[in-house]
LUMTORDO-242511 format. One record per residue (C-alpha): x, y, z; residue in one letter. Coordinates in nm, 3 decimals. Last residue first. Layout:
BEGIN
X_Y_Z_a
...
This chain:
BEGIN
3.824_-3.080_-3.138_s
3.504_-2.877_-3.170_l
3.675_-2.560_-3.050_k
3.961_-2.603_-3.296_t
3.718_-2.672_-3.582_d
3.525_-2.355_-3.500_v
3.847_-2.152_-3.499_d
3.951_-2.305_-3.832_a
3.614_-2.211_-3.984_t
3.652_-1.854_-3.860_m
4.002_-1.837_-4.002_k
3.876_-1.964_-4.338_l
3.594_-1.707_-4.341_l
3.839_-1.429_-4.250_r
4.077_-1.528_-4.530_r
3.781_-1.547_-4.771_h
3.677_-1.191_-4.702_h
4.031_-1.052_-4.691_d
4.124_-1.208_-5.027_m
3.813_-1.082_-5.208_f
3.824_-0.733_-5.058_v
4.199_-0.693_-5.130_a
4.168_-0.814_-5.490_d
3.870_-0.590_-5.561_a
4.050_-0.288_-5.410_v
4.363_-0.359_-5.613_q
4.164_-0.383_-5.935_r
3.973_-0.073_-5.837_n
4.296_0.125_-5.802_v
4.426_0.027_-6.148_e
4.100_0.137_-6.309_i
4.083_0.464_-6.110_v
4.439_0.568_-6.196_r
4.338_0.873_-6.406_g
4.142_1.002_-6.108_v
4.468_1.053_-5.918_a
4.513_0.852_-5.598_p
4.369_0.972_-5.265_l
4.523_1.173_-4.980_v
4.686_1.425_-5.212_a
4.900_1.709_-5.080_g
5.154_1.725_-5.361_h
5.407_1.509_-5.175_a
5.147_1.235_-5.127_f
5.085_1.218_-5.499_e
5.460_1.170_-5.552_e
5.480_0.912_-5.272_e
5.201_0.713_-5.439_t
4.850_0.665_-5.297_v
4.748_0.302_-5.358_t
4.786_0.201_-4.992_n
4.495_0.422_-4.884_a
4.266_0.244_-5.130_l
4.368_-0.099_-4.999_a
4.291_0.013_-4.644_e
3.950_0.143_-4.749_a
3.861_-0.173_-4.940_a
3.963_-0.398_-4.648_a
3.749_-0.182_-4.417_i
3.453_-0.220_-4.655_l
3.491_-0.598_-4.664_a
3.500_-0.611_-4.283_e
3.163_-0.433_-4.276_e
2.998_-0.736_-4.434_p
2.878_-0.771_-4.798_v
2.607_-1.041_-4.794_g
2.557_-1.410_-4.720_r
2.633_-1.538_-5.070_q
2.954_-1.339_-5.116_f
3.022_-1.534_-5.438_r
3.374_-1.401_-5.504_g
3.270_-1.298_-5.856_f
2.978_-1.085_-5.745_a
3.116_-0.962_-5.410_a
3.462_-0.892_-5.552_a
3.316_-0.699_-5.849_f
3.084_-0.500_-5.623_g
3.371_-0.403_-5.392_v
3.602_-0.308_-5.682_g
3.336_-0.102_-5.862_p
3.228_0.061_-5.530_f
3.565_0.186_-5.410_v
3.759_0.444_-5.614_y
3.432_0.550_-5.784_m
3.312_0.662_-5.441_n
3.469_1.004_-5.493_n
3.679_1.209_-5.256_g
3.854_1.420_-5.517_q
4.199_1.498_-5.385_s
4.341_1.849_-5.382_p
4.656_1.890_-5.591_q
4.894_2.128_-5.415_l
5.165_2.298_-5.619_d
5.521_2.246_-5.498_p
5.689_2.530_-5.307_k
5.910_2.769_-5.500_g
5.769_3.073_-5.320_d
5.426_3.003_-5.473_g
5.154_2.785_-5.322_q
4.971_2.722_-5.650_e
4.647_2.524_-5.603_y
4.537_2.260_-5.858_r
4.169_2.283_-5.949_p
3.891_2.111_-5.750_m
3.713_1.785_-5.837_r
3.384_1.738_-5.659_t
3.346_1.552_-5.330_g
3.638_1.738_-5.176_s
3.967_1.653_-5.006_a
4.203_1.871_-4.803_y
4.498_1.839_-4.566_i
4.503_2.203_-4.455_a
4.835_2.373_-4.381_l
4.836_2.623_-4.667_n
4.815_2.915_-4.418_a
4.487_2.773_-4.285_t
4.248_3.029_-4.440_h
4.427_3.022_-4.777_e
4.441_2.642_-4.804_y
4.077_2.575_-4.722_a
3.956_2.867_-4.934_e
4.153_2.753_-5.239_k
4.035_2.397_-5.194_a
3.676_2.515_-5.202_t
3.447_2.513_-4.902_c
3.139_2.330_-4.778_e
3.082_2.197_-5.130_a
2.718_2.245_-5.234_n
2.796_2.452_-5.545_d
3.038_2.177_-5.654_k
2.775_1.901_-5.658_p
2.813_1.739_-5.412_n
2.908_1.749_-5.043_s
3.252_1.611_-4.945_l
3.435_1.906_-4.791_a
3.703_1.705_-4.603_f
3.932_1.925_-4.394_i
4.217_1.769_-4.194_i
4.397_2.032_-3.985_p
4.780_2.003_-3.996_r
4.917_1.914_-3.656_l
5.140_2.082_-3.397_k
5.184_1.864_-3.089_q
5.144_2.073_-2.771_g
4.877_1.849_-2.621_d
4.581_2.088_-2.663_p
4.709_2.243_-2.988_p
4.741_2.624_-2.991_d
4.852_2.745_-3.335_d
4.852_2.411_-3.516_y
4.549_2.193_-3.439_n
4.315_2.406_-3.226_v
4.398_2.730_-3.414_k
4.401_2.584_-3.766_k
4.051_2.439_-3.714_m
3.944_2.774_-3.570_n
4.064_2.951_-3.885_g
3.869_2.708_-4.103_l
3.546_2.785_-3.915_v
3.616_3.161_-3.913_a
3.711_3.174_-4.283_a
3.398_2.983_-4.390_n
3.329_2.611_-4.384_f
2.954_2.633_-4.446_m
3.002_2.761_-4.802_g
2.765_2.517_-4.974_g
2.494_2.324_-4.796_v
2.480_1.945_-4.859_g
2.555_1.851_-4.499_g
2.837_1.607_-4.564_l
3.132_1.814_-4.444_g
3.402_1.634_-4.243_v
3.631_1.819_-3.998_l
3.923_1.618_-3.856_v
4.171_1.704_-3.579_q
3.879_1.801_-3.356_p
3.919_2.041_-3.062_k
3.578_1.973_-2.899_f
3.534_2.315_-2.735_e
3.709_2.538_-2.992_l
3.547_2.344_-3.276_i
3.217_2.382_-3.093_y
3.215_2.757_-3.142_k
3.249_2.750_-3.524_q
3.004_2.463_-3.563_l
2.746_2.639_-3.345_v
2.796_2.957_-3.550_e
2.760_2.756_-3.872_r
2.437_2.600_-3.743_s
2.297_2.946_-3.669_c
2.412_3.117_-3.993_p
2.297_2.818_-4.207_s
1.931_2.838_-4.119_k
1.733_2.674_-3.843_r
1.623_2.995_-3.667_n
1.253_2.937_-3.617_k
1.318_2.579_-3.508_k
1.560_2.703_-3.242_d
1.923_2.618_-3.305_c
2.103_2.440_-3.018_w
2.461_2.447_-2.891_w
2.435_2.747_-2.655_t
2.056_2.765_-2.694_n
1.971_2.655_-2.338_d
1.591_2.664_-2.304_g
1.557_2.288_-2.267_s
1.884_2.123_-2.174_t
2.051_1.886_-2.422_y
2.329_1.674_-2.276_q
2.697_1.727_-2.359_i
2.941_1.435_-2.319_a
2.817_1.265_-2.636_q
2.808_0.883_-2.655_a
2.427_0.864_-2.637_k
2.406_1.099_-2.936_a
2.626_0.864_-3.145_f
2.391_0.563_-3.109_g
2.087_0.789_-3.141_e
2.200_0.922_-3.480_m
2.208_0.567_-3.622_e
1.865_0.483_-3.478_e
1.724_0.796_-3.638_s
1.639_1.096_-3.424_m
1.312_1.280_-3.491_l
1.100_1.167_-3.196_n
1.294_1.401_-2.964_t
1.575_1.568_-3.156_y
1.792_1.633_-2.848_s
1.811_1.420_-2.532_g
2.180_1.340_-2.555_q
2.336_1.582_-2.802_m
2.371_1.640_-3.178_l
2.484_2.003_-3.200_l
2.275_2.253_-3.393_g
1.933_2.196_-3.545_g
2.056_2.246_-3.904_s
2.328_1.985_-3.842_n
2.630_1.945_-3.615_v
2.785_1.610_-3.524_f
3.052_1.482_-3.283_a
3.275_1.173_-3.282_f
3.540_1.078_-3.023_k
3.289_0.910_-2.791_e
3.186_0.682_-3.078_r
3.500_0.470_-3.024_a
3.382_0.374_-2.675_k
3.046_0.253_-2.805_r
3.215_0.052_-3.080_r
3.452_-0.115_-2.834_a
3.160_-0.215_-2.612_d
2.970_-0.343_-2.920_q
3.243_-0.583_-3.032_n
3.093_-0.671_-3.373_d
3.403_-0.538_-3.551_l
3.628_-0.785_-3.371_a
3.921_-0.619_-3.197_l
4.279_-0.565_-3.318_g
4.285_-0.199_-3.218_l
4.295_-0.097_-3.586_s
3.975_-0.299_-3.641_n
3.790_-0.098_-3.375_v
3.907_0.228_-3.535_v
3.807_0.106_-3.882_g
3.464_0.000_-3.764_s
3.415_0.343_-3.606_v
3.530_0.494_-3.938_i
3.262_0.288_-4.114_t
3.002_0.404_-3.863_e
3.094_0.771_-3.922_a
3.084_0.737_-4.299_v
2.740_0.576_-4.285_g
2.610_0.846_-4.049_m
2.736_1.122_-4.279_a
2.610_0.954_-4.600_a
2.267_0.873_-4.455_s
2.217_1.227_-4.327_g
2.357_1.373_-4.005_t
2.542_1.677_-4.140_g
2.861_1.868_-4.047_l
3.083_1.608_-3.885_f
3.349_1.657_-3.616_l
3.617_1.388_-3.573_i
3.853_1.346_-3.277_r
4.138_1.122_-3.393_q
4.345_0.904_-3.161_d
4.216_0.570_-3.297_a
4.340_0.661_-3.647_i
4.696_0.676_-3.520_a
4.913_0.986_-3.575_q
5.205_1.088_-3.794_g
5.024_1.391_-3.935_n
5.066_1.275_-4.295_k
4.961_0.923_-4.187_k
4.639_1.073_-4.049_v
4.567_1.210_-4.397_a
4.625_0.875_-4.570_s
4.406_0.688_-4.321_l
4.144_0.963_-4.361_l
4.135_0.913_-4.738_a
4.070_0.540_-4.688_g
3.805_0.614_-4.424_y
3.638_0.855_-4.663_t
3.630_0.601_-4.947_m
3.504_0.324_-4.718_a
3.230_0.542_-4.571_g
3.124_0.678_-4.911_t
3.090_0.317_-5.031_g
2.913_0.211_-4.711_q
2.638_0.472_-4.674_i
2.602_0.623_-5.022_d
2.712_0.295_-5.185_d
2.457_0.082_-5.007_n
2.545_-0.287_-5.007_f
2.382_-0.606_-5.129_s
2.388_-0.985_-5.139_t
2.014_-1.057_-5.115_i
1.788_-1.147_-4.826_m
1.406_-1.176_-4.844_p
1.215_-1.014_-4.555_a
1.124_-1.247_-4.266_k
1.306_-1.032_-4.009_n
1.295_-1.208_-3.676_k
1.550_-1.456_-3.806_r
1.516_-1.805_-3.668_k
1.780_-1.920_-3.425_k
1.969_-2.233_-3.530_k
2.263_-2.025_-3.650_k
2.511_-2.100_-3.925_p
2.822_-1.887_-3.886_r
2.827_-1.603_-4.140_a
2.729_-1.368_-3.858_e
3.095_-1.347_-3.752_a
3.167_-1.168_-4.082_i
2.974_-0.864_-3.965_y
2.652_-0.711_-4.105_t
2.519_-1.034_-4.259_i
2.220_-1.037_-4.495_g
2.165_-0.708_-4.675_r
1.785_-0.713_-4.715_h
1.623_-0.546_-4.413_r
1.926_-0.363_-4.280_k
2.004_-0.208_-4.620_l
1.638_-0.131_-4.688_l
1.590_0.048_-4.355_s
1.915_0.245_-4.377_f
1.839_0.384_-4.722_a
1.466_0.431_-4.659_k
1.521_0.661_-4.360_e
1.804_0.849_-4.539_q
1.644_0.904_-4.881_f
1.757_0.648_-5.140_w
2.053_0.745_-5.361_d
2.183_0.399_-5.459_e
2.139_0.047_-5.324_w
2.384_-0.189_-5.494_q
2.242_-0.536_-5.554_l
2.472_-0.833_-5.626_v
2.333_-1.113_-5.846_v
2.400_-1.477_-5.755_n
2.043_-1.611_-5.740_p
1.931_-1.426_-6.059_w
1.558_-1.489_-6.121_r
1.468_-1.604_-5.771_t
1.690_-1.349_-5.595_k
1.563_-1.074_-5.825_a
1.197_-1.169_-5.775_a
1.243_-1.184_-5.396_q
1.426_-0.850_-5.398_v
1.149_-0.686_-5.604_f
0.862_-0.830_-5.396_a
1.030_-0.723_-5.070_d
1.099_-0.387_-5.237_m
0.733_-0.323_-5.316_a
0.599_-0.439_-4.979_p
0.875_-0.255_-4.785_h
0.845_0.079_-4.967_i
0.469_0.132_-4.979_h
0.262_0.057_-4.669_k
0.535_-0.015_-4.413_e
0.791_0.240_-4.528_l
0.546_0.517_-4.616_d
0.696_0.735_-4.889_n
0.466_0.729_-5.192_l
0.567_1.022_-5.412_r
0.290_1.245_-5.541_q
0.193_1.157_-5.898_k
0.316_1.195_-6.254_r
0.494_0.861_-6.278_l
0.811_0.883_-6.483_g
0.900_0.999_-6.837_f
0.900_1.377_-6.774_y
0.841_1.558_-7.106_d
0.574_1.797_-6.972_a
0.783_1.873_-6.663_h
0.620_1.787_-6.330_v
0.463_2.084_-6.155_d
0.609_2.328_-5.902_k
0.938_2.297_-6.087_r
1.159_2.605_-6.093_c
1.130_2.687_-6.459_t
1.225_2.524_-6.788_g
1.574_2.394_-6.866_f
1.553_2.415_-7.244_t
1.346_2.729_-7.279_e
1.579_2.903_-7.040_t
1.563_2.996_-6.670_v
1.211_3.129_-6.634_t
1.122_3.255_-6.290_s
0.758_3.176_-6.208_a
0.829_2.955_-5.909_a
1.103_3.184_-5.778_v
0.913_3.381_-5.517_t
0.664_3.105_-5.438_d
0.947_2.868_-5.350_s
1.161_2.602_-5.519_c
1.509_2.582_-5.374_w
1.779_2.791_-5.539_q
2.096_2.640_-5.684_g
2.084_2.794_-6.030_k
1.929_2.474_-6.167_f
1.626_2.490_-5.946_w
1.621_2.203_-5.705_l
1.334_1.964_-5.645_t
1.118_1.940_-5.336_n
0.805_2.101_-5.471_e
0.787_1.840_-5.749_p
0.793_1.550_-5.499_e
0.803_1.249_-5.731_i
0.636_0.910_-5.777_g
0.729_0.566_-5.638_f
0.943_0.478_-5.941_d
1.196_0.198_-5.886_i
1.491_0.287_-6.108_v
1.734_0.017_-6.219_v
2.074_0.021_-6.396_p
2.189_-0.333_-6.492_l
2.552_-0.446_-6.519_a
2.612_-0.805_-6.633_r
2.548_-0.749_-7.007_e
2.818_-0.479_-7.009_r
3.080_-0.725_-6.889_r
3.247_-0.641_-6.558_i
3.598_-0.504_-6.601_g
3.612_-0.311_-6.272_a
3.685_0.040_-6.406_a
3.510_0.051_-6.745_a
3.229_-0.201_-6.686_v
3.154_-0.111_-6.326_y
3.203_0.254_-6.415_l
2.933_0.231_-6.683_s
2.709_0.067_-6.421_t
2.769_0.370_-6.203_k
2.677_0.623_-6.471_g
2.350_0.452_-6.563_m
2.273_0.397_-6.192_p
2.310_0.777_-6.138_i
2.110_0.878_-6.446_g
1.825_0.664_-6.315_i
1.744_0.962_-6.091_g
1.525_1.101_-6.370_g
1.258_0.858_-6.243_a
1.205_1.082_-5.941_g
1.452_1.370_-5.905_q
1.406_1.430_-5.531_d
1.684_1.621_-5.357_r
1.960_1.778_-5.566_l
2.252_1.728_-5.327_g
2.342_1.391_-5.484_l
2.006_1.242_-5.591_i
1.784_1.178_-5.290_r
1.445_1.030_-5.387_s
1.554_0.885_-5.721_g
1.417_0.540_-5.636_d
1.753_0.377_-5.691_t
1.896_0.033_-5.782_v
2.239_-0.055_-5.921_v
2.217_-0.421_-6.026_m
2.542_-0.613_-6.063_i
2.614_-0.953_-6.217_g
2.651_-1.299_-6.071_g
2.905_-1.576_-6.123_f
2.745_-1.915_-6.055_g
2.893_-2.102_-6.348_r
2.551_-2.126_-6.516_d
2.547_-1.749_-6.544_t
2.348_-1.480_-6.362_d
2.324_-1.122_-6.487_l
2.454_-1.258_-6.818_e
2.147_-1.220_-7.043_p
2.102_-0.844_-6.996_f
1.895_-0.728_-7.293_s
1.713_-1.061_-7.347_e
1.676_-1.149_-6.979_s
1.542_-0.806_-6.886_c
1.179_-0.906_-6.957_n
1.205_-1.165_-6.680_k
1.286_-0.884_-6.438_l
0.961_-0.702_-6.516_a
0.764_-1.028_-6.514_t
0.891_-1.116_-6.164_f
0.804_-0.768_-6.037_m
0.454_-0.786_-6.188_l
0.401_-1.133_-6.036_s
0.506_-1.018_-5.691_k
0.267_-0.722_-5.717_l
-0.011_-0.953_-5.838_q
0.035_-1.178_-5.533_w
0.015_-0.874_-5.305_p
-0.300_-0.730_-5.473_k
-0.237_-0.442_-5.712_a
-0.269_-0.072_-5.627_k
0.101_-0.088_-5.531_l
0.172_-0.130_-5.902_w
0.131_0.240_-5.969_d
0.395_0.358_-5.722_g
0.611_0.063_-5.828_a
0.652_0.199_-6.183_p
0.957_-0.022_-6.263_i
1.217_0.103_-6.515_y
1.507_-0.127_-6.600_l
1.803_0.012_-6.793_g
1.837_0.258_-7.079_r
1.654_0.589_-7.070_p
1.308_0.656_-7.219_m
1.220_0.973_-7.409_k
1.575_1.108_-7.384_i
1.671_1.465_-7.482_y
1.460_1.699_-7.265_n
1.394_1.416_-7.020_h
1.768_1.427_-6.945_m
1.726_1.753_-6.751_t
1.749_1.701_-6.376_q
1.923_1.361_-6.382_c
2.165_1.493_-6.644_a
2.260_1.792_-6.428_l
2.357_1.553_-6.150_g
2.537_1.331_-6.402_v
2.773_1.617_-6.491_t
2.956_1.616_-6.154_p
2.982_1.325_-6.115_t
2.943_1.039_-6.363_y
2.927_1.020_-6.743_v
3.107_1.354_-6.792_v
3.337_1.338_-6.486_p
3.443_0.991_-6.613_l
3.555_1.120_-6.956_a
3.821_1.372_-6.846_h
4.043_1.183_-6.599_e
3.935_0.848_-6.746_p
4.066_0.926_-7.097_f
4.162_0.584_-7.242_t
3.939_0.376_-7.013_r
3.630_0.593_-7.065_l
3.696_0.609_-7.440_t
3.742_0.229_-7.451_e
3.403_0.198_-7.281_f
3.235_0.405_-7.551_y
3.437_0.243_-7.833_v
3.309_-0.103_-7.734_e
2.957_0.035_-7.687_p
2.925_0.171_-8.044_n
2.578_0.304_-8.121_d
2.424_0.287_-7.774_d
2.724_0.395_-7.564_h
2.816_0.651_-7.834_l
2.469_0.804_-7.790_k
2.530_0.825_-7.416_e
2.870_0.987_-7.492_l
2.702_1.246_-7.714_v
2.436_1.304_-7.448_i
2.685_1.381_-7.171_y
2.902_1.612_-7.378_k
2.595_1.802_-7.505_a
2.465_1.817_-7.147_m
2.782_1.993_-7.034_s
2.749_2.233_-7.331_e
2.394_2.315_-7.226_l
2.508_2.369_-6.867_d
2.764_2.632_-6.962_d
3.119_2.681_-7.100_a
3.216_2.316_-7.062_a
3.588_2.258_-7.009_p
3.761_2.107_-7.318_k
3.915_1.764_-7.251_r
3.588_1.587_-7.334_i
3.557_1.753_-7.672_e
3.922_1.730_-7.776_d
3.933_1.355_-7.701_e
3.604_1.259_-7.864_f
3.734_1.156_-8.209_d
4.035_0.997_-8.030_t
3.803_0.730_-7.887_p
3.707_0.603_-8.235_t
3.398_0.664_-8.452_f
3.226_0.443_-8.709_g
2.913_0.358_-8.508_s
2.843_0.716_-8.405_l
2.518_0.771_-8.598_t
2.384_1.121_-8.665_g
2.395_1.098_-9.044_g
2.771_1.043_-9.052_a
2.823_1.389_-9.204_n
2.636_1.546_-8.911_s
2.846_1.353_-8.659_i
3.167_1.465_-8.833_k
3.048_1.826_-8.840_a
2.969_1.830_-8.467_s
3.303_1.668_-8.387_l
3.503_1.925_-8.584_e
3.295_2.223_-8.470_p
3.341_2.129_-8.100_t
3.006_2.038_-7.945_l
2.728_2.292_-7.885_k
2.573_2.210_-8.225_e
2.514_1.865_-8.076_f
2.219_2.011_-7.882_l
2.028_2.080_-8.204_t
2.073_1.720_-8.321_a
1.974_1.593_-7.976_v
1.656_1.802_-7.988_r
1.552_1.651_-8.321_d
1.649_1.298_-8.216_e
1.451_1.279_-7.894_r
1.645_0.971_-7.787_f
1.528_0.625_-7.686_v
1.818_0.486_-7.481_n
1.983_0.145_-7.518_t
1.985_-0.189_-7.333_k
1.619_-0.145_-7.241_r
1.393_-0.288_-6.975_c
1.047_-0.131_-6.949_s
0.774_-0.151_-6.689_s
0.411_-0.105_-6.779_q
0.157_0.116_-6.602_m
-0.114_-0.093_-6.443_f
-0.462_-0.141_-6.591_g
-0.505_-0.503_-6.485_h
-0.475_-0.656_-6.830_t
-0.209_-0.394_-6.916_l
0.030_-0.540_-6.659_p
0.008_-0.878_-6.833_s
0.018_-1.186_-6.608_l
0.193_-1.479_-6.772_t
0.431_-1.543_-6.482_t
0.150_-1.506_-6.230_e
-0.094_-1.748_-6.394_k
0.174_-2.013_-6.429_e
0.271_-1.957_-6.066_d
-0.096_-1.989_-5.962_r
-0.136_-2.314_-6.151_l
0.187_-2.447_-6.000_a
0.074_-2.341_-5.653_s
-0.260_-2.518_-5.693_c
-0.081_-2.834_-5.810_a
0.152_-2.816_-5.513_g
-0.148_-2.763_-5.285_f
-0.300_-3.088_-5.406_f
0.028_-3.283_-5.408_a
0.098_-3.173_-5.050_a
-0.252_-3.277_-4.943_t
-0.213_-3.618_-5.111_v
0.125_-3.678_-4.946_v
0.008_-3.554_-4.606_l
-0.304_-3.773_-4.619_l
-0.096_-4.075_-4.721_e
0.135_-4.024_-4.425_v
-0.154_-3.979_-4.185_r
-0.328_-4.289_-4.321_f
-0.018_-4.502_-4.273_t
0.002_-4.390_-3.909_a
-0.365_-4.469_-3.859_m
-0.324_-4.818_-4.005_v
-0.033_-4.884_-3.770_a
-0.233_-4.750_-3.473_s
-0.532_-4.981_-3.539_n
-0.840_-4.863_-3.351_t
-0.902_-4.564_-3.579_l
-1.066_-4.780_-3.845_s
-1.008_-4.632_-4.189_p
-1.148_-4.293_-4.302_l
-1.280_-4.267_-4.656_q
-1.129_-3.950_-4.807_f
């Protein structure tokens, strides 16, 4: 540049403008060149493992053919005669198979794989099968069978459907390369999933996991994609979202082979490491299985070094590629689950939808998202609790609630119930004084004993701390009344604390989300009956509310049969896994325990968020609306048979009502907020 005379202010002003224009043009050109370079970057050029985005699975055909011998003879013969393809089949061809209980794990996997093959060969018939026989088909493609599928699908599937991103390998790249790799990975999905964002502004759904906390099975790595596969199927079958708008995603940061679960329910240890189960299911994994399709390296877990950089790049790429897409976080380990939700969700409460001049401290990219383990489980449990409290003729704000477990699901459920209590009192959900007061009626027990003020130094999450501060009991060093010493942190100690604290706290509600089976034994259940029915503190006899929500079935805190028998059939019961009908006898109606499953909530919430254009996020108010709608769907007949949730066969009808309630409530609140602002301005 040739500088003009600095004595003329008008000339100087013109020069400044011209300099800004030229500089902007220069850096714009540089940016365009860089963007062109980034979008054409090949992962192989830089030695990184490639991503894949597939609409269908790549099966191990020889093993699948052998596995199909476990199906009913009629179905197995028909598949064989058709040359292994399922393109000419109808839903009724699979009715007998999915209705028949599986004799063993191999037969369960045969049911799962045959429906996955149907999904690929004949998707219309696949989804029609789910809609025609939801009570029997959904447990095959979703819980409980999907847990087994996550552990063993590598035996039958070389590469599963959906988007696979090897983030643990890509973190070796420079920051601009990482962003480019994420953008390229999503760009490659456009052909298989062309409707994730349409010209009309309606978005699709991405269900995203890293496989680090699959149900109660701990780390399953890339195999964890089985959960997003099942959930996207439910979005299509139950919420009516088009198949091309539902994308399962696994972000692979590696795997913890020592942390995985042996299929008989034993944790890996030196004593069982060499124990052979079967040729198909292998041994207790100390090393990654030979057929495993994910990264064969130690999981990268550091939030600042690994998780945040990778997921910032992913969210930014997703928001750029599909501006209206809704992201559902799924099965991330507790610390990561809460961190990612807070970092990327947008608004927490509807009041935050007001434009603010203040700059956000968090510079991470925002995307319309919610966490199903935290918020979906919370909404489902709150909906079931509303039904249960109605049976006892009490208000939700009067309940004392004792939790077993302090993981992401337990803390998410507790916070959602706090929101529900505050909402029931007619107060705004962001009223922090009301929230603190509501937390006083919650208590938690985990492997360390009772959650108290001053306990778990340096180990307490922010969510746990909020509830710990509200507790009446304070931790005292050396006093083991409510505390389990590190050397004694096994189920007997925490169960004894739970058993004793029921008599002290006198809860009407006991919620199990600890992931350890059998924790609600006869003594625990008997004490719940004692403080609610035999000797209630205020003289009002109540039925104890028992929610054993841990999955899979072996991890349930108690069965329905145990809950009923140890409370003289008084328990109001729900479980995470479906339990059989219970016969009371003496001419009394049979009791049908409810299955507390998120499938009643997340398809409707995701549908409403995507098609209702929740641009700022999915606020807590939306989850409360979903829970209240769910509670209202329970019929009088279901209620009479002990149910607190609708029958599984009604899941499609229920999700339509949930979606409608969430959509209407969200926009009603926004309109009211706008009217309030207009009133203040006038």
